[in-house]
N, C-alpha and C positions, 0 to 999 in steps of 0.2 A: 152530438156536438152542434152547438148553435152557430150558424153562420150569420154574421152581422156586418154592417158597414165598418164598424170600429175594428173588428177582427181583421178584415181585409186590409185596412189601413195599417194596422200594427204589424202584420206579417210582411207587407210590402216595405214598410220602413225598416224593419230588421234586416231584410234581405239586401236592400240598397246600402244600408250602413255597413254590413259585413263586406260587401264587394268593395265599397269605398275604402275601408280600412286595409284590405288586402292590396288594393291598387296603390294606396299611399305608401305602403311598405315596399312594394316593388319599385315605385318611383324613387324612394329614398335609397334603395340598394343601387339602382342604376346611377343615381347622382353621386353617391360616395364611392362606388366601385367595390364596396365590401358586401360580402354575403350576410354578415351578421351586423345588424344595426344596434340591437340591445342584447345584453347577456342572456336575458330571458328567452330570446329567440331560439338559442341552442346552447344550453348550459355547458355541455361537454366540450363543444368547440370553443366556447368563450374561455373556458379554463385552459385549454391547450394554447390558445392565442396569447393569453396573459403570461403563461409560462415561457413561451417562445420569445415574447417581447422582453421579458425579464432577462433571459439568457443573452439576447442580442444587446441589451443595454450594458450588461456586464462586460461583454467583449469590447464594446465601444469604449467603456471606461478603461479597460486594460490598454487599449490603443492609445488613449490620451496619456496614460502613465508612461508608456514606452517612449512617446515623443518627449516627455519631460526628462526622462532618464537619458535619452540620446543627446539632448541638448547639453545636459550636464557633462556627459562623457566626452562629447566633442570639445567642450571647453577644457576639460582635463587634458585631452590628447593634444590640443593646440599648445597649451602651456608647457606640457612635458616635452613636446617637440622643440620648443624654443630653449628649454633648459638643457636638452641634449646637445644642441648646437653650441650653447655657451660653455658648457663643461668641456666639450671637445676642444674649443679654443683655449680654455684655461689650461688643459693638459698640454697643448702645444706650447703655450707660454712657459709652463713649468719645465718642459724638456729644453726649450730654448734658453731659459735662464740658467740651467745647470751646466751649460757649456762653459768650460774654463776660459775660453778666449773672449768671453763677453766682459765688458768693463762694468764698473760699479754704476756709473751714470746710466748706461744702457739698461742695466737691470732695474734701476729705479724708474725708468720710463715704462718698462714692462709692468712694474709694480703699480703704477698709476692706472694702466689698462686693467690689471687684475682687480683693483678696487672698483672700477666702474662696472666690470662684469659681475663682481660679487653683489653689488647693489641691484643690478638688473635681475639677478637670480632671486634675491630677497623679494623684489616686487612680484615676480612670477610665483613664488611660494605663497604669497599672500593674495593670489588672484581670487576674484569674485565672479560668480555666475550672473546671469541676467536678472536674477531676483535680489542681488546684493549679498548673497550668502558666500562665505569663504569655502572654496572647493577642496582645500587640503587641511581642514580643521577637525576632521572626525565629525562628531555630533555637535560640537560647539560652533555652529554655523555662523553665528553673529560676531564672533571674536576673531581678530587676526591670529592665525596660528603661530606666526613667527614674529612676535613683537621685538623691538630693539630696547634693551634695558638701559638704565642710566649710564652704565659703564661702556655702552656700545656693543655689548655681547648680545647674541641672538639665541634664544632657547625655545624649543617647541612647547606651546601652551595649549594645543588641542588635546584630543583624547584618541583612544583606539577603537571607539565604538563604531560599528558598521550598521547603518539603518537600512533594512531591506523593505522593498515594496513589491507587491504582487503584479506580475505582468501576464499572468495566466492562472488557470485553476490550480496548476501544479508547478508553477514557475515563479521565481522571484529574482530580483537583482538589487545590488546595493545602490543607494542614492547618494552616498557620500564616500569620502576616502580619507584615511589618516595620513597626515603629512609625514609622520615618522616612518611610514611604510614606503614612501617614495624618496624623501630626502633623508636617506639612511645615515646613521652615524658610522664612524670608522673605529676600529679597535687598535689601540696602541699598547705597547708593553711599558708598564710603569717602572718606577725606580727599583722596586723589589721583585720585578719579574711578573707581576700580575697584569692581567688584561684590563685596560681602562678604555671606556667608551668616550669618544670625542664627537660632539655634535657636527652636523653637516657644515654649518657656517663657521664654526670654530676652526674646522680643518681648513677652510678657505682663508680665514684670517691668518692662520699660522703660516700657510704657504706664502701669502702676500708679505708677511713680516720677514720670512726667510729670504725672499727674493730681494726685498729692499735692503736687507743687511748682508746680502751675499753669503748667507749661511748654506754651505754646500750640503751638509747633512740634512738640513731642513728641507731643502729643495728636492733632494733625492727621495726623502720620505713623502713629500707632497705629490711627486709623480705617481707613486703607488697608490696613495690615498685618492687621488683624482680618478684613477681607474676604478676604485671601489665605489666612489660616489656615482660615477657614470653608469656602472653596472646596476646599481640600485635604481636609478632613474629609468634605465632601459627595461628592467623587470617590471617596474610600476607601469610603464607605458604599455608593455605587453599585456598586463592584466587589464588595463583599460580597453585595449584592442579586443581582448577576449570577450569582455562584457558588451562591447559594441556589436560583435558578431552574434552573440546570443540575442541581443535586442533585435537585430535584423532578421534572424531566423524566426523569432517569436512573432514578429510583425507579419511574416508570410503565413505562419500558422493561423494567426488571428484572422487574416484576410480570407483564408479558406473556410474557417469555421463560420465567420460572419456571412459569407456567401451561401453556405449550406443552410444556415438558419433563416436567412431571408427567403431562400427558395422554398423551404418548408412552410414558413409563415404565409407566403403567397399562396401556396396550395390550399392552406386551411381557410384563410380569410378572404381571398380575392374572389370576386364575382365572375361567374360564367356569363358574359354579357349577351351572347347569342340566346342562351336559354332564358335569361332574365327579361330581355326585350320581347321575346315571343310570349312569355307568360304575361307580361304587362299588357301587350296588345289584346290577348284573350280576355283579361280582366276588364279592359276598357270596353270591349264589345259586350261583355256580360252586363256591365253597368249601364250601358246605353240601352240594352234590351230590357233590363229591369225597369229603368226609368220610363221607357216607352210603354211597356205593359201596364205599369202603375197609372200612367196618365189616362189610358183607356178605361181601366177598371174603376178609376176614381169617378168617372162620369156615370157609372151604373149604380142603381139601387133597386130594392125590391118593388118599389112603387111603379117601376117601368113595366112590370109584369102584371099588375093589377088593373084590369080593364074589362 
């Protein structure tokens, strides 16, 4: 092997370059706080980090979905709470109107209140969420579920479709609700003894007409029907409450899963600062030694020994 000035310079340059590269990597690790700067540094760890981040992003996405569902469910619960209060008052009016001692003008005054309460219920049945979608329209979110026809009657125009959204790997919740499942119809006996379904608002209109006309039979029938309507709303509100409880429970589950994933991710990718700083200091000393040695060697050549 021939030893020449060029060889000495080349070897020294390679050594200094290697130490500088290692030092730069250590400095980048300390600066970022991450053990892996490039996937090529540790392919197996890089793959695990990517998988854990993907899982963490999915949990965070579930959390955002739950917040959306909770906002919608809370809007439903608020509306149905108001509906319950109004129906309770309507039932009280129906019972009061059926009293034989009440005069016709007094019943008509109660009829005026019934009309106002009925219109308030219609407004609640056509409630919208914060995005402008109707909350009791099934999947027809952009159409009023209970429009008023030219003749003043109200019929449900939504559908029965429930749209489910994922709030966990194995859990989902409905994002919408059918109006007919909450504002339930009542069943009456027809002229030939058959069961006939009567819509929620039609039953209210019939009660109002019976009160205004002092129709005792109609008022008595209305008292029973108001109880049916109230029970339907209460069951619907209980269903909303169940969904809210599920959303709260799933939020706790996601919080635990997210915490575990973050802890695992930290173990895999976070840097051991004490070890990294110690290593970096050793590399800086090695670089300084290499540079100092090269400076002295560079001043020597074979002519110094020819005399």
